[in-house]
C-alpha positions as CSV (number, residue, x, y, z in Angstrom):
1,M,0.0,0.1,0.0
2,S,1.4,3.5,-1.0
3,S,0.7,6.6,1.0
4,Q,1.8,8.8,-1.9
5,P,-0.7,11.5,-3.0
6,I,-2.4,10.8,-6.2
7,R,-1.9,13.3,-9.0
8,W,-4.9,14.0,-11.1
9,G,-5.3,15.3,-14.6
10,I,-8.7,16.5,-16.0
11,I,-9.7,16.3,-19.7
12,G,-12.7,18.6,-20.2
13,T,-13.6,22.1,-19.0
14,G,-17.4,22.0,-19.0
15,F,-19.8,22.0,-16.1
16,I,-19.3,18.5,-14.8
17,A,-15.5,18.8,-15.0
18,G,-15.7,22.0,-13.0
19,K,-17.8,20.1,-10.4
20,F,-15.2,17.4,-10.2
21,A,-12.3,19.8,-10.0
22,Q,-14.1,21.4,-7.0
23,G,-14.8,18.0,-5.5
24,L,-11.1,17.0,-5.6
25,K,-10.4,19.8,-3.1
26,S,-12.1,17.8,-0.4
27,V,-10.1,14.6,-1.0
28,P,-7.1,14.0,1.1
29,Q,-4.2,12.5,-0.9
30,A,-5.5,14.0,-4.1
31,Q,-3.7,16.7,-6.1
32,L,-5.1,18.3,-9.2
33,R,-2.0,19.0,-11.3
34,G,-3.2,19.5,-14.9
35,V,-6.2,20.1,-17.3
36,A,-6.6,19.7,-21.0
37,S,-9.3,20.5,-23.5
38,R,-10.1,20.4,-27.3
39,K,-9.3,24.3,-27.1
40,A,-6.2,25.2,-25.3
41,A,-7.8,28.6,-24.4
42,N,-10.5,26.9,-22.4
43,A,-7.9,24.7,-20.7
44,K,-6.1,27.9,-19.6
45,V,-9.1,29.7,-18.2
46,F,-10.1,26.5,-16.3
47,S,-6.6,26.2,-14.8
48,Q,-6.9,29.8,-13.6
49,I,-10.4,29.3,-12.1
50,F,-9.4,26.2,-10.1
51,Q,-5.8,27.1,-9.5
52,I,-4.4,24.1,-11.4
53,P,-0.7,24.4,-11.9
54,R,-0.7,23.1,-15.6
55,F,-2.7,23.3,-18.7
56,Y,-2.0,21.5,-21.9
57,N,-2.4,22.4,-25.7
58,S,-4.0,19.0,-26.3
59,C,-5.2,15.9,-24.6
60,E,-2.2,14.0,-26.1
61,E,0.2,16.3,-24.2
62,L,-1.6,15.7,-20.9
63,V,-1.5,11.8,-21.0
64,Q,2.3,12.0,-21.8
65,D,3.0,14.0,-18.6
66,P,4.8,11.7,-16.1
67,D,3.5,13.8,-13.2
68,I,-0.1,12.8,-13.9
69,D,-1.1,9.5,-12.1
70,V,-4.8,9.3,-13.2
71,V,-7.1,11.1,-15.6
72,Y,-10.7,12.1,-15.0
73,I,-12.6,12.4,-18.3
74,G,-15.6,14.8,-18.1
75,T,-16.3,15.5,-21.7
76,P,-19.4,14.8,-23.9
77,N,-20.7,11.2,-24.0
78,Y,-19.6,10.5,-27.6
79,T,-16.0,11.3,-26.8
80,H,-15.7,9.0,-23.8
81,K,-14.4,5.8,-25.7
82,D,-11.6,7.5,-27.6
83,L,-10.4,9.5,-24.8
84,S,-10.4,6.6,-22.4
85,I,-8.4,4.5,-24.9
86,L,-6.0,7.4,-25.4
87,C,-5.3,7.7,-21.6
88,L,-5.0,3.8,-21.1
89,S,-2.7,3.5,-24.1
90,A,-0.4,6.0,-22.5
91,K,-0.5,3.9,-19.1
92,K,-2.8,6.4,-17.5
93,P,-5.5,4.9,-15.2
94,V,-9.0,6.4,-16.0
95,L,-12.1,7.6,-14.1
96,C,-14.6,8.2,-17.0
97,E,-17.9,10.2,-16.4
98,K,-21.1,8.4,-16.9
99,P,-22.3,7.1,-19.0
100,F,-19.1,5.3,-19.6
101,T,-19.7,5.1,-23.4
102,V,-22.7,5.5,-25.7
103,N,-23.2,1.7,-26.2
104,A,-22.0,-1.7,-24.9
105,A,-19.8,-2.3,-27.9
106,Q,-17.6,0.8,-27.0
107,A,-17.6,-0.1,-23.2
108,Q,-16.3,-3.5,-24.0
109,E,-13.5,-2.0,-26.1
110,V,-12.4,0.3,-23.4
111,I,-12.7,-2.6,-20.8
112,Q,-10.4,-4.8,-23.0
113,V,-7.8,-2.0,-23.3
114,A,-7.9,-1.4,-19.5
115,R,-7.5,-5.0,-18.6
116,R,-4.8,-5.7,-21.4
117,Q,-2.8,-2.7,-20.0
118,K,-3.5,-3.9,-16.4
119,L,-4.7,-0.4,-15.4
120,F,-7.3,1.0,-13.2
121,C,-10.6,2.0,-14.8
122,M,-13.8,2.9,-13.4
123,E,-17.1,4.5,-14.6
124,A,-17.8,7.7,-12.6
125,M,-21.2,6.8,-11.3
126,W,-21.0,9.2,-8.3
127,M,-24.4,8.2,-6.9
128,R,-23.1,4.8,-5.7
129,F,-20.5,6.4,-3.6
130,M,-22.8,8.7,-1.6
131,P,-22.9,7.9,2.1
132,L,-26.6,7.3,2.2
133,V,-26.7,5.1,-0.7
134,Q,-23.9,3.1,0.8
135,Q,-26.0,3.0,4.1
136,V,-29.0,1.7,2.2
137,K,-26.9,-1.1,0.7
138,T,-25.9,-2.1,4.3
139,M,-29.3,-1.9,5.6
140,I,-30.7,-4.2,3.0
141,E,-27.9,-6.8,3.6
142,Q,-28.6,-6.7,7.3
143,G,-32.2,-7.3,6.7
144,E,-33.5,-3.9,7.9
145,I,-36.6,-4.1,5.7
146,G,-36.8,-7.8,5.2
147,K,-36.9,-9.4,1.8
148,V,-36.8,-6.7,-0.9
149,R,-40.0,-6.7,-3.0
150,M,-39.9,-3.6,-5.0
151,L,-37.6,-0.7,-5.9
152,T,-39.0,2.6,-7.6
153,A,-37.0,5.5,-8.8
154,D,-37.8,8.5,-10.9
155,F,-35.7,11.3,-12.2
156,G,-37.1,14.0,-14.1
157,Y,-36.8,17.9,-14.7
158,I,-37.7,20.1,-17.7
159,V,-35.1,20.9,-20.3
160,N,-35.8,23.8,-22.5
161,G,-34.1,24.6,-25.8
162,N,-32.0,22.3,-28.1
163,S,-28.8,20.5,-26.9
164,S,-26.9,17.8,-28.6
165,H,-26.3,16.4,-25.2
166,F,-30.0,15.5,-25.2
167,D,-31.2,15.7,-28.8
168,T,-28.8,13.7,-30.9
169,L,-28.7,9.9,-30.9
170,E,-25.3,9.5,-32.2
171,Q,-23.9,11.9,-29.6
172,G,-25.4,9.7,-26.7
173,G,-28.7,11.8,-26.3
174,G,-31.9,10.8,-24.7
175,V,-33.1,10.6,-21.1
176,L,-32.4,7.1,-20.5
177,L,-28.6,7.4,-21.1
178,D,-28.4,10.6,-19.3
179,R,-30.8,10.3,-16.4
180,G,-32.4,6.7,-16.5
181,I,-28.8,5.3,-16.1
182,Y,-29.1,6.4,-12.3
183,G,-32.1,4.3,-11.7
184,L,-30.6,1.4,-13.5
185,S,-27.5,1.5,-11.7
186,L,-29.2,1.8,-8.4
187,A,-31.3,-1.3,-9.3
188,Y,-28.3,-3.2,-10.3
189,Y,-26.4,-2.3,-7.1
190,L,-29.2,-3.1,-4.7
191,L,-31.1,-5.9,-6.4
192,G,-28.6,-7.5,-9.0
193,E,-29.2,-8.4,-12.6
194,P,-32.9,-8.6,-13.7
195,S,-34.2,-11.8,-15.4
196,R,-36.7,-10.0,-17.7
197,M,-37.2,-6.4,-18.8
198,Q,-40.0,-4.3,-20.4
199,T,-39.9,-0.7,-21.6
200,Q,-42.0,2.3,-23.2
201,A,-40.8,5.6,-24.4
202,N,-41.9,8.7,-26.1
203,L,-39.3,9.5,-28.8
204,S,-38.6,13.1,-30.0
205,A,-38.3,14.2,-33.8
206,T,-34.7,13.4,-33.6
207,G,-35.3,9.8,-32.4
208,V,-34.2,10.1,-28.8
209,D,-36.3,9.4,-25.8
210,E,-37.8,12.4,-24.1
211,Q,-39.5,10.2,-21.5
212,S,-39.1,6.6,-20.8
213,A,-40.2,3.9,-18.2
214,V,-38.6,0.7,-17.4
215,L,-39.8,-2.4,-15.6
216,L,-37.2,-5.0,-14.3
217,N,-38.2,-8.4,-13.2
218,Y,-36.1,-10.4,-10.9
219,A,-35.8,-14.1,-10.5
220,D,-36.8,-13.9,-6.8
221,G,-40.1,-12.1,-7.6
222,A,-38.7,-8.5,-6.9
223,L,-39.6,-5.6,-9.2
224,A,-37.9,-2.4,-10.1
225,V,-40.0,0.5,-11.7
226,L,-37.9,3.3,-13.2
227,A,-39.1,6.5,-14.8
228,Q,-37.2,9.4,-16.3
229,S,-38.2,12.5,-18.2
230,L,-37.1,15.7,-19.9
231,C,-40.5,17.0,-20.1
232,T,-41.5,17.3,-16.3
233,E,-40.3,17.5,-12.9
234,S,-40.9,14.3,-10.9
235,S,-40.5,13.5,-7.2
236,N,-36.7,12.5,-7.9
237,Q,-36.9,10.0,-5.1
238,A,-36.0,6.4,-4.7
239,M,-37.9,3.8,-2.6
240,I,-36.9,0.4,-1.7
241,M,-39.6,-1.8,-0.3
242,G,-39.4,-5.0,1.6
243,D,-41.6,-7.2,3.5
244,K,-40.9,-5.7,6.8
245,G,-40.3,-2.0,6.0
246,R,-39.5,0.7,3.4
247,I,-36.4,3.0,2.8
248,T,-36.9,6.3,1.0
249,L,-34.0,8.2,-0.5
250,E,-35.4,11.7,-0.7
251,K,-34.8,14.3,-3.4
252,L,-32.4,14.1,-5.2
253,F,-31.9,10.2,-4.8
254,I,-28.7,10.5,-7.0
255,M,-27.2,12.8,-4.3
256,P,-29.1,12.1,-1.2
257,E,-28.8,13.8,2.1
258,K,-32.1,12.5,3.6
259,L,-33.1,9.0,4.3
260,S,-36.3,7.7,5.9
261,L,-37.0,4.2,7.3
262,T,-40.6,3.0,7.8
263,K,-41.0,-0.1,9.6
264,F,-44.2,-2.0,9.0
265,P,-46.3,-3.4,11.9
266,E,-46.2,-7.2,12.4
267,A,-48.8,-8.9,10.6
268,T,-51.6,-10.0,13.0
269,N,-55.0,-11.7,12.8
270,N,-57.3,-9.1,14.2
271,S,-60.5,-11.0,13.6
272,F,-62.6,-11.9,16.5
273,P,-63.0,-15.6,17.4
274,S,-65.9,-17.4,15.7
275,P,-69.2,-17.3,17.6
276,L,-69.6,-20.8,16.9
277,I,-66.6,-21.7,19.3
278,P,-67.1,-21.1,23.0
279,L,-65.1,-18.3,24.5
280,N,-63.1,-18.8,27.7
281,S,-62.9,-15.9,30.2
282,K,-59.7,-14.6,28.7
283,Q,-61.1,-14.5,25.1
284,K,-64.2,-12.7,26.4
285,L,-62.1,-10.0,28.1
286,L,-59.9,-9.5,25.0
287,A,-63.0,-9.2,22.8
288,K,-64.3,-6.5,25.0
289,V,-61.1,-4.7,25.0
290,K,-61.0,-4.7,21.3
291,Q,-64.6,-3.4,21.0
292,N,-63.8,-0.4,23.3
293,S,-63.5,2.9,21.2
294,L,-61.2,4.7,23.6
295,I,-58.8,1.8,23.7
296,K,-58.9,1.5,19.9
297,R,-58.0,5.2,19.5
298,A,-55.1,4.8,21.9
299,Y,-53.9,1.8,20.2
300,I,-53.9,3.5,16.7
301,S,-52.2,6.6,18.1
302,L,-49.5,4.4,19.7
303,T,-49.2,2.3,16.6
304,G,-48.6,5.3,14.5
305,L,-45.9,6.7,16.9
306,L,-44.1,3.4,16.9
307,N,-44.1,2.9,13.1
308,S,-43.6,6.5,12.1
309,D,-40.6,7.2,9.8
310,A,-37.2,7.3,11.3
311,K,-35.1,10.0,9.6
312,T,-31.4,10.0,8.8
313,V,-29.9,13.3,7.7
314,K,-26.3,13.3,6.3
315,P,-25.2,16.5,4.6
316,L,-22.7,16.0,2.1
317,V,-19.0,16.6,2.7
318,G,-17.8,18.6,-0.1
319,N,-19.9,18.7,-3.3
320,G,-20.4,14.9,-3.7
321,Y,-18.0,14.4,-6.4
322,N,-15.3,13.8,-3.9
323,Y,-16.6,10.4,-2.8
324,E,-16.0,8.7,-6.2
325,A,-12.6,10.4,-6.3
326,A,-11.7,9.1,-2.8
327,E,-12.5,5.7,-4.0
328,V,-10.2,6.0,-7.0
329,V,-7.3,7.2,-4.6
330,R,-7.9,4.3,-2.3
331,C,-7.9,1.7,-5.2
332,L,-4.8,3.3,-6.7
333,Q,-2.9,3.4,-3.4
334,N,-3.8,-0.2,-2.7
335,G,-3.0,-1.5,-6.1
336,E,-6.6,-2.5,-7.1
337,L,-7.5,-2.4,-10.8
338,E,-11.2,-2.1,-10.2
339,S,-13.7,-0.8,-7.6
340,K,-15.8,-3.3,-5.9
341,V,-18.6,-0.6,-5.7
342,M,-18.5,0.0,-9.4
343,P,-16.9,-2.9,-11.3
344,L,-16.3,-2.9,-14.9
345,D,-18.4,-6.0,-15.6
346,E,-21.5,-4.3,-14.1
347,T,-20.8,-1.1,-16.1
348,L,-20.9,-3.4,-19.1
349,K,-24.1,-5.2,-18.1
350,I,-25.9,-1.9,-17.6
351,M,-24.7,-0.7,-21.1
352,E,-26.0,-4.0,-22.5
353,T,-29.3,-3.3,-20.7
354,I,-29.6,0.2,-22.2
355,D,-28.8,-1.1,-25.7
356,W,-31.6,-3.6,-25.4
357,L,-34.2,-1.2,-23.8
358,R,-33.5,1.4,-26.8
359,S,-33.9,-1.3,-29.3
360,Q,-37.5,-2.1,-28.1
361,W,-38.5,1.5,-28.9
362,T,-38.1,1.2,-32.7
363,K,-39.8,-2.2,-33.1
């Protein structure tokens, strides 16, 4: 295990790259050393804003710098494959923003290069590393809500105006790839791989999904119901329901700071004994108690108090992007080539799922 600081380079100078640069400031043992962009002028401005020592005239120049240990890629979706391979071919480990690529074939290509080069590589699915998402995973494993029966997640807010980020199929547009991937990733993380899938979508004039819904069936009988939209604002919550309780990740479930746990009352048989069966004195007394309206009201009030939601509030440390970066630092210092929280095989499975779901909309 190494305790040496991990020196980061960033490719990209847009909104998400800025968020990641800010997040790195909250990560011990992480140093942001350089930035590159398609336009050197943008890299220069970015380096000044975030006080980064170096900017480069090209991405190729960044990946050849021996003082860079790992590269974060925060560029448009359709560039992820080529930039990831550029970095890996130059012996630089990679953290690539979600979606990892625009389809499964591209994801497979990147993964093959990473494994051939024996280098760390991970999809930057920041949601999985949030403290409350990690807590939900532990709660489920410890049986807090019993056997999980259903997961629901919706992510929607209105996008006005045209943007290739959303509108162009070839550039990785559409709400499923941009937002639905969060619900899919949460379902895979908490429930595993589904056995059957169904989907519906409303397609725009450019052929991308403006709204879509996904139903995942699991071999153990669990269901996941996912919805995503560019046309309306949804609750932006996720709920995981078991046979003993329910967990709610409150808005926004992709970066939650509030969690509520509802425990269900024990299932009981509240029916009165059959009048055909003679009642003993204890049963007679119990029947009279159950018929007393005052006792009924007290019982209902007490049950409500006992089964009311237990709230957990965990404000984010930093802006949230620091958690995934901290995992990369940990993996690199320990010599691990993949994260157990976001392994490459699961990234590939999710991309294959997205490919299949999208293929159903044009049949």
